[in-house]
C-alpha positions as CSV (number, residue, x, y, z in Angstrom):
1,M,0.0,0.0,0.0
2,K,2.8,2.5,-0.8
3,D,1.5,5.8,-2.2
4,A,4.1,8.2,-3.6
5,K,2.1,11.2,-2.4
6,D,1.8,9.9,1.1
7,P,4.5,10.8,3.5
8,I,3.3,8.1,6.0
9,A,4.9,4.7,5.4
10,R,2.0,2.3,5.2
11,D,3.9,-0.4,3.4
12,G,4.9,-3.6,5.2
13,L,2.0,-3.3,7.7
14,A,0.0,-6.4,8.6
15,P,-3.4,-6.3,6.8
16,R,-6.1,-4.7,8.9
17,F,-3.9,-4.6,11.9
18,W,-6.2,-2.0,13.6
19,E,-8.9,-4.6,13.8
20,R,-6.8,-7.1,15.6
21,K,-4.9,-4.9,18.1
22,K,-5.9,-2.5,20.8
23,L,-4.6,1.1,20.2
24,S,-2.2,0.6,23.2
25,E,-0.7,-2.4,21.4
26,L,0.2,-0.6,18.2
27,N,3.9,0.1,17.3
28,T,5.0,3.5,16.2
29,K,4.6,2.8,12.5
30,E,1.1,1.4,13.0
31,W,0.1,4.3,15.1
32,E,1.3,6.8,12.6
33,A,-0.4,4.9,9.7
34,L,-3.8,5.5,11.4
35,C,-3.5,9.2,10.6
36,D,-5.8,9.7,7.6
37,G,-4.1,13.0,6.6
38,C,-7.2,15.2,6.9
39,G,-5.3,17.9,8.6
40,K,-8.1,18.8,11.1
41,C,-6.0,18.2,14.1
42,C,-3.9,21.2,12.9
43,L,-6.8,23.5,12.9
44,N,-7.3,26.0,15.7
45,K,-10.4,25.2,17.8
46,L,-12.7,27.3,19.9
47,E,-14.1,26.0,23.1
48,D,-17.3,27.4,24.7
49,E,-16.4,28.2,28.3
50,D,-19.9,27.4,29.5
51,T,-20.8,24.2,27.6
52,G,-17.3,22.9,26.8
53,E,-18.4,22.4,23.2
54,V,-15.5,22.6,20.7
55,A,-15.8,24.1,17.2
56,L,-13.3,23.6,14.5
57,T,-12.2,26.6,12.5
58,R,-10.5,26.7,9.1
59,V,-7.7,28.8,10.8
60,A,-4.7,26.5,10.6
61,C,-1.6,26.3,12.7
62,R,1.3,28.3,11.2
63,L,3.1,25.1,10.3
64,F,0.2,23.5,8.4
65,D,0.6,23.0,4.7
66,D,-2.9,22.9,3.2
67,T,-1.6,21.5,-0.1
68,T,-0.3,18.3,1.5
69,C,-2.5,18.4,4.7
70,R,0.6,17.8,6.8
71,C,2.7,19.7,9.2
72,A,5.6,21.3,7.3
73,Q,7.9,20.7,10.3
74,Y,6.4,17.5,11.9
75,D,9.6,16.2,13.5
76,T,10.6,19.5,15.0
77,R,7.2,21.1,15.4
78,H,7.5,21.5,19.2
79,Q,10.4,23.9,18.7
80,F,8.1,26.2,16.8
81,V,4.8,25.4,18.4
82,P,5.5,24.1,22.0
83,E,1.8,23.7,22.7
84,C,1.4,21.2,19.8
85,I,0.0,18.0,21.2
86,S,1.7,14.7,20.6
87,L,-1.1,12.2,20.3
88,T,-0.2,8.8,21.8
89,P,-2.2,5.9,23.2
90,D,-1.5,7.3,26.7
91,T,-2.7,10.8,25.8
92,L,-5.6,9.9,23.5
93,E,-8.5,9.8,26.0
94,G,-7.7,13.3,27.3
95,H,-7.9,14.8,23.8
96,L,-10.9,13.0,22.3
97,Y,-13.2,15.9,23.0
98,W,-11.6,18.2,20.4
99,M,-10.7,15.6,17.8
100,P,-12.7,15.5,14.6
101,E,-15.5,13.0,14.4
102,T,-13.9,11.4,11.4
103,C,-10.5,10.8,13.1
104,A,-9.3,7.2,13.0
105,Y,-7.9,7.4,16.5
106,K,-11.3,8.6,17.8
107,L,-13.3,6.1,15.8
108,L,-11.2,3.1,16.9
109,W,-11.2,4.3,20.6
110,K,-15.0,4.4,20.4
111,G,-15.1,0.9,18.8
112,E,-16.2,2.1,15.4
113,K,-14.9,1.2,11.9
114,L,-12.7,3.3,9.7
115,F,-14.4,5.0,6.8
116,D,-14.0,3.6,3.2
117,W,-12.0,6.7,2.3
118,H,-9.4,6.1,4.9
119,P,-6.0,5.4,3.2
120,L,-5.6,2.1,5.1
121,I,-8.9,0.9,3.5
122,S,-8.7,2.6,0.1
123,G,-5.0,2.0,-0.5
124,T,-4.3,5.7,-1.4
125,A,-3.7,8.9,0.5
126,E,-5.7,10.8,-2.0
127,S,-9.0,9.2,-1.0
128,V,-9.4,11.4,2.0
129,H,-9.2,14.5,-0.3
130,A,-11.4,13.0,-2.9
131,A,-14.0,12.3,-0.3
132,G,-14.0,16.0,0.7
133,V,-13.1,15.2,4.3
134,S,-9.6,16.8,4.4
135,M,-8.8,20.5,4.7
136,Q,-6.8,20.5,1.5
137,H,-6.9,24.0,0.1
138,R,-9.5,25.1,2.6
139,T,-7.6,26.8,5.4
140,V,-6.3,30.3,6.3
141,P,-3.0,30.7,8.2
142,E,-3.4,31.7,11.9
143,F,-1.1,34.7,11.4
144,E,-3.5,36.2,8.9
145,I,-6.6,36.2,11.1
146,P,-6.9,38.0,14.5
147,E,-7.9,35.5,17.2
148,E,-11.0,37.5,18.0
149,D,-12.2,36.8,14.4
150,W,-11.7,33.0,14.5
151,D,-15.4,32.5,15.2
152,E,-16.1,33.8,11.7
153,H,-14.2,30.8,10.3
154,I,-16.0,27.9,12.1
155,I,-16.5,24.8,9.9
156,K,-19.1,22.0,10.3
157,E,-18.0,18.4,10.6
158,P,-19.5,15.8,8.3
159,T,-22.0,13.6,10.1
């Protein structure tokens, strides 16, 4: 399942490994392969102080590349954005509330199946973009939008 446009190495993985293992049992390569490349985790979010409801905005982290839907500095991102969250099996549960509803990590944690457009199912990283789920070419950089105007850029999640 190697895709030249996909920076995540999905080759050499056991078929449907995510159906046979718990999230806590995944090795690093399997964990990283679960990322569908939608880019929504790199979006700035707004949380209602009263209700705790989280809204996604199309205002992207300064390191987000909305052509590839990847972090432009993934390996060194904490040097530039110290508050960037490293999602691991140990930190997952505490971050589920803000993660997109389509996120593979969230779906599997809830005991649900991956969508047909997920690269592990479709065999290509382009399927997430073709399905209209990704943020490819749909963001604005955070340095261009004042934080007080982020609410004008809220997006709706697919249901």
